[in-house]
C-alpha positions as CSV (number, residue, x, y, z in Angstrom):
1,M,16.3,-9.6,15.0
2,M,16.3,-8.9,18.4
3,S,13.2,-10.0,19.9
4,P,11.4,-8.3,22.2
5,A,10.5,-8.5,26.1
6,I,7.0,-9.9,26.4
7,S,5.4,-5.6,27.2
8,T,2.2,-4.2,28.2
9,E,3.3,-0.8,26.8
10,P,1.0,0.5,24.4
11,V,4.0,1.4,22.0
12,I,7.0,-0.7,22.2
13,V,10.5,1.1,21.2
14,R,13.7,-0.5,20.4
15,R,15.8,-0.8,18.3
16,D,17.6,-3.3,16.0
17,G,20.4,-2.6,14.3
18,A,20.6,0.4,13.1
19,V,16.7,0.6,12.8
20,G,14.1,2.0,15.3
21,H,11.8,0.1,15.2
22,I,8.0,1.1,16.4
23,S,5.4,-1.0,17.3
24,L,2.1,-0.4,18.2
25,N,0.9,-2.9,21.4
26,R,-3.1,-2.1,22.4
27,P,-4.8,-5.2,20.4
28,K,-7.6,-5.2,22.4
29,A,-8.3,-1.5,20.9
30,L,-6.8,-2.7,17.6
31,H,-4.0,-0.5,18.5
32,A,-6.4,2.7,18.6
33,L,-4.2,5.7,18.8
34,T,-4.1,7.9,22.0
35,Q,-2.3,10.6,22.8
36,A,0.0,9.7,24.6
37,M,1.0,7.0,22.3
38,C,1.8,10.2,20.0
39,E,3.3,11.2,22.1
40,T,5.5,8.4,22.6
41,I,6.5,8.1,19.1
42,S,7.4,11.3,18.3
43,A,9.8,11.2,21.5
44,A,11.2,7.8,19.5
45,L,11.3,9.6,16.0
46,L,12.8,12.9,17.6
47,E,15.9,11.0,19.2
48,W,16.3,8.8,16.0
49,R,16.2,11.9,13.5
50,L,19.6,13.2,15.1
51,D,21.0,9.4,16.1
52,D,23.7,8.7,13.0
53,R,23.3,5.1,14.5
54,I,19.8,5.0,13.3
55,E,19.6,5.2,8.9
56,A,15.9,4.1,9.2
57,V,12.6,2.9,11.0
58,I,10.1,0.7,11.0
59,V,6.2,1.2,12.4
60,D,4.4,-2.1,13.0
61,H,1.9,-3.7,15.1
62,A,4.0,-6.0,18.2
63,E,0.3,-8.2,17.9
64,G,-3.2,-9.1,17.5
65,R,-5.2,-8.3,14.7
66,G,-5.1,-5.0,13.2
67,F,-2.2,-2.2,12.5
68,C,-4.1,0.0,13.9
69,A,-8.1,1.0,13.6
70,G,-7.7,4.5,14.2
71,G,-8.0,7.4,17.1
72,D,-9.4,6.8,20.6
73,V,-12.1,8.6,19.5
74,A,-14.9,7.5,22.1
75,L,-12.2,9.4,24.6
76,V,-12.3,12.4,21.6
77,R,-16.6,12.3,22.8
78,R,-16.2,12.5,26.5
79,S,-14.1,15.3,26.0
80,A,-16.1,17.1,23.6
81,L,-19.2,16.1,26.8
82,E,-17.7,16.5,29.7
83,D,-13.8,18.8,29.5
84,G,-15.3,21.5,26.2
85,G,-12.8,19.9,23.8
86,T,-9.7,20.4,26.2
87,A,-8.2,16.6,26.0
88,G,-9.6,16.0,22.5
89,R,-8.3,18.7,21.0
90,A,-4.9,17.3,22.9
91,F,-5.3,14.7,20.9
92,F,-5.2,16.2,17.8
93,H,-2.9,18.2,18.7
94,A,-0.2,15.6,19.5
95,E,-1.2,13.3,16.5
96,Y,-1.3,15.5,13.7
97,R,2.7,16.6,14.9
98,M,3.1,12.6,14.5
99,N,1.8,12.6,11.5
100,H,3.8,16.0,10.0
101,L,6.7,14.3,11.8
102,L,6.9,11.4,9.7
103,F,5.9,13.2,6.6
104,T,9.4,15.3,6.8
105,Y,11.2,13.0,8.2
106,P,15.0,12.5,7.0
107,K,15.6,8.7,6.7
108,P,13.5,5.9,5.5
109,T,10.0,4.6,7.5
110,V,8.8,1.4,6.7
111,C,5.3,0.9,7.7
112,F,4.1,-2.8,7.9
113,M,0.2,-1.9,6.9
114,D,-0.8,-5.9,7.9
115,G,-4.5,-5.6,9.2
116,V,-7.1,-2.9,9.8
117,T,-5.6,0.3,9.0
118,M,-7.8,3.4,9.3
119,G,-8.4,6.7,10.2
120,G,-5.4,7.3,12.5
121,G,-4.1,4.3,11.7
122,M,-4.0,5.9,7.8
123,G,-1.8,8.6,8.9
124,L,0.5,6.7,10.7
125,A,1.3,5.0,7.6
126,L,0.7,7.4,4.8
127,P,3.7,9.6,5.6
128,C,6.5,7.0,5.5
129,T,8.2,6.0,2.3
130,H,7.6,2.4,2.4
131,R,4.1,1.4,3.3
132,I,4.0,-2.4,2.7
133,A,0.1,-3.9,2.5
134,T,-0.2,-8.3,3.0
135,E,-4.0,-10.8,2.6
136,N,-4.7,-8.5,5.9
137,T,-4.6,-5.2,4.8
138,L,-8.0,-3.4,5.1
139,L,-7.7,0.3,4.5
140,A,-10.8,2.5,5.3
141,M,-11.1,6.3,5.9
142,P,-14.3,5.8,7.1
143,E,-14.7,9.2,9.5
144,T,-18.1,10.4,7.8
145,A,-19.9,7.9,9.3
146,I,-19.1,9.4,12.3
147,G,-19.8,13.0,12.1
148,L,-16.1,13.5,11.9
149,F,-14.0,13.8,7.7
150,P,-10.9,12.4,6.6
151,D,-8.5,13.8,8.3
152,V,-4.3,12.9,9.4
153,G,-3.5,14.5,6.2
154,G,-6.9,12.8,4.2
155,G,-7.1,16.7,2.6
156,R,-3.9,15.8,0.9
157,Y,-3.6,12.1,-0.2
158,L,-7.0,11.9,-1.2
159,S,-6.9,14.9,-2.8
160,R,-4.6,13.2,-5.1
161,L,-5.9,10.5,-6.7
162,R,-6.7,9.4,-9.7
163,W,-10.5,10.0,-11.6
164,R,-12.2,10.7,-8.5
165,Y,-11.8,7.9,-6.0
166,G,-10.0,10.7,-3.3
167,R,-14.4,12.0,-3.0
168,F,-15.5,8.2,-3.6
169,L,-13.1,7.3,-0.7
170,A,-13.9,10.2,2.0
171,L,-17.6,10.6,1.6
172,T,-18.1,6.7,1.5
173,G,-15.9,5.5,3.8
174,A,-15.0,2.4,1.1
175,R,-12.7,-0.5,2.7
176,L,-9.9,-0.7,0.5
177,D,-7.9,-4.2,-0.2
178,P,-4.2,-4.8,-0.5
179,A,-4.7,-4.8,-4.3
180,E,-7.0,-2.1,-3.8
181,C,-4.1,-0.6,-2.0
182,V,-1.5,-0.6,-4.5
183,H,-3.6,0.4,-7.1
184,L,-3.9,3.7,-6.0
185,G,-0.6,4.1,-4.7
186,L,-1.6,4.3,-1.4
187,A,0.6,1.4,0.0
188,T,3.9,1.3,-2.2
189,R,4.0,-2.9,-2.3
190,Y,2.3,-5.6,-1.4
191,V,4.1,-9.1,0.0
192,P,2.9,-11.1,1.9
193,A,2.8,-11.7,5.7
194,E,4.3,-15.2,6.3
195,R,7.6,-12.8,5.0
196,L,7.2,-10.4,7.5
197,A,9.6,-11.6,10.1
198,E,12.3,-12.7,7.9
199,L,11.8,-8.6,5.9
200,K,12.8,-7.2,8.9
201,A,15.5,-8.7,10.1
202,T,16.5,-8.1,6.9
203,L,16.2,-4.6,6.5
204,A,17.8,-3.9,10.4
205,R,21.3,-6.0,8.8
206,D,21.2,-3.7,6.1
207,P,18.7,-0.9,6.0
208,G,21.0,1.0,3.3
209,S,19.3,-1.2,0.4
210,A,15.7,-1.9,2.1
211,D,14.2,-0.3,-1.7
212,R,15.9,-3.5,-2.7
213,H,15.0,-6.2,0.1
214,I,11.2,-4.7,-0.3
215,A,10.8,-5.3,-3.8
216,L,13.0,-8.9,-3.4
217,A,10.0,-9.2,-0.7
218,G,6.8,-8.7,-2.1
219,A,4.9,-10.9,-4.5
220,D,1.4,-9.7,-7.4
221,P,-1.7,-8.4,-5.0
222,G,-4.1,-9.5,-7.7
223,V,-6.5,-7.6,-9.3
224,A,-7.7,-4.2,-8.1
225,R,-11.7,-4.4,-7.8
226,I,-12.7,-0.4,-7.2
227,G,-10.5,-0.7,-11.2
228,G,-14.2,-2.5,-12.0
229,N,-15.5,0.9,-10.8
230,R,-13.8,3.5,-12.5
231,L,-16.1,4.6,-14.4
232,N,-19.1,5.2,-12.6
233,I,-16.7,6.7,-9.9
234,M,-15.5,8.6,-12.0
235,R,-19.3,9.9,-13.4
236,H,-21.1,10.0,-10.2
237,F,-18.2,11.8,-7.9
238,D,-16.8,14.4,-10.6
239,F,-19.2,16.9,-8.4
240,D,-17.8,19.7,-6.0
241,R,-22.0,19.7,-4.6
242,F,-22.8,17.2,-2.3
243,E,-26.4,17.1,-3.0
244,D,-25.4,16.6,-7.0
245,I,-23.4,13.7,-6.2
246,L,-26.2,12.5,-4.3
247,A,-28.4,13.4,-7.5
248,S,-25.8,11.5,-10.2
249,L,-26.5,8.7,-8.1
250,E,-29.8,9.1,-7.4
251,A,-30.6,9.4,-11.6
252,D,-28.7,5.7,-12.2
253,D,-31.5,2.6,-11.8
254,G,-28.2,0.6,-11.9
255,K,-27.1,-1.5,-8.5
256,W,-23.7,-0.1,-8.1
257,A,-25.5,3.0,-7.7
258,A,-27.9,2.1,-5.7
259,K,-25.7,0.8,-3.0
260,E,-23.3,3.6,-2.6
261,L,-26.4,6.4,-2.4
262,A,-27.6,4.4,0.8
263,T,-23.9,4.5,1.9
264,L,-24.1,8.0,1.4
265,R,-27.4,8.2,2.7
266,A,-26.3,6.8,6.2
267,K,-23.1,9.7,6.7
268,S,-23.5,12.5,8.5
269,P,-24.6,15.0,5.5
270,Q,-22.0,17.4,7.5
271,A,-19.5,15.5,7.5
272,C,-19.9,15.1,4.0
273,K,-19.7,18.4,3.0
274,V,-16.8,19.6,5.0
275,A,-14.8,16.2,4.0
276,L,-15.2,17.7,0.5
277,E,-14.1,21.1,1.4
278,V,-11.1,19.4,3.3
279,L,-9.9,17.8,-0.2
280,R,-10.6,20.8,-2.3
281,R,-8.5,23.3,-0.2
282,G,-6.2,20.2,0.2
283,A,-5.6,19.7,-3.2
284,E,-4.8,23.3,-3.7
285,T,-1.8,22.9,-0.5
286,E,1.7,21.9,-0.8
287,D,2.8,22.6,2.7
288,F,1.9,19.5,5.0
289,A,2.2,22.2,7.8
290,E,-0.4,24.0,6.6
291,E,-2.5,20.7,5.9
292,M,-2.3,19.8,9.4
293,R,-2.7,23.3,10.8
294,R,-6.1,23.6,8.8
295,E,-7.1,20.0,10.1
296,Y,-6.7,20.8,13.1
297,T,-8.8,23.9,12.5
298,V,-11.9,21.8,10.9
299,A,-11.2,18.7,13.9
300,A,-11.1,21.6,17.1
301,R,-14.8,23.1,15.4
302,V,-15.9,19.3,14.7
303,I,-16.1,17.4,17.5
304,M,-17.9,20.6,19.4
305,R,-20.7,19.7,17.3
306,P,-23.7,17.4,17.6
307,D,-23.2,15.4,14.8
308,F,-19.5,14.3,16.6
309,A,-21.1,12.5,19.6
310,E,-23.7,11.3,18.3
311,G,-22.4,9.5,15.9
312,V,-19.6,7.9,18.1
313,R,-22.6,7.3,19.9
314,A,-24.1,5.2,17.1
315,V,-21.3,3.4,16.1
316,L,-18.7,2.6,19.3
317,V,-20.9,4.3,22.2
318,D,-24.4,2.2,21.6
319,K,-24.0,0.0,18.5
320,D,-27.4,1.4,17.3
321,N,-26.0,2.6,13.9
322,A,-29.1,5.0,14.0
323,P,-28.2,7.5,14.3
324,R,-29.7,11.4,14.5
325,W,-28.0,14.1,12.1
326,E,-28.5,17.5,12.9
327,P,-29.1,19.0,10.5
328,A,-31.0,15.7,8.8
329,A,-30.4,16.7,5.8
330,P,-27.6,17.7,3.0
331,E,-29.9,21.4,2.7
332,G,-29.2,22.0,5.9
333,V,-25.9,21.6,6.1
334,T,-24.8,26.0,5.0
335,E,-22.3,27.9,4.0
336,A,-22.7,30.2,6.8
337,M,-22.4,26.5,9.1
338,L,-19.4,26.0,6.8
339,D,-17.3,29.2,7.4
340,A,-17.7,28.8,10.4
341,I,-16.2,25.1,10.0
342,F,-13.2,26.7,8.3
343,A,-12.6,30.1,9.7
344,P,-8.8,29.9,11.3
345,L,-8.8,29.3,15.2
346,P,-8.0,32.7,17.7
347,P,-4.0,33.6,18.1
348,G,-2.4,31.1,20.8
349,E,-5.1,28.4,20.0
350,E,-3.7,27.2,16.6
351,W,-1.8,23.8,15.8
352,T,1.8,23.9,15.5
353,P,4.9,21.1,14.2
354,Y,7.6,20.2,15.9
355,P,11.0,22.8,15.1
356,A,12.9,21.5,12.2
């Protein structure tokens, strides 16, 4: 495989044989996505979609730890506070177009989740046909901690997990190790990090046999810890209402229930109720464009509500981890509030995918 020259560009785009290669290159920010990065990735995918010389696409990160820590939510927060959310909505529009483009891509796509893969990083990885976890993989959708919700297709991916795992992950933001990623089907294969360079070189030489090469490089990730909590998750997260989930955990005097109850009490009540509704509707939605359209509508509304700015402040700006949620209790998040968040956007403001 060709070694790219050292680059300061936030996304490195190149061809390696018959493979298009996209590497995130923003290491100081754990490769968090910006609007420009999403647009660069999409431009490459659109070009390669019509290029018969490109048989497959690799997505990875160039250097540093982490695959992708998510989207640049600090930028979105500034937009919500300073320009009425215009720049924030533009970011989500570009990001969701990229997500949809990957989901519908006609060629094999191989994502190497070699490190932190959160939020927008999951949105980049999960549409890919091959999702490689390594011993460095740490995957999560932690959005309820910042007043957001599991977006970038989370309504589809999480709603289709068995045994209420999706609700558990969406609400708690639990972090998954590589064995858990494989167990849940969020990763398609575990490959030790030391084998990645050789695997990528092999794929560049022979992308048509990607399935076989990835299988040969794979290894046993070990036991998935989350499987040991399956019965607890099924018992306590088998409710449509957030209040009922909390009540179920509260009635259990076990250590696991107490830990998860404390976790949920720290999350934005609004974000948790929005997350449950996103998963409920996502479970009934087959068209991924429709899923992205709805999630964009919700994102456009949620970033302008108090919990988003406050959540990002508490976690990423001041880092005091003491958010003051509004409303502070789940009972304060009314059906009318949720209806307003999910109501269709005015004509001309809706999300649109790239033309097929």
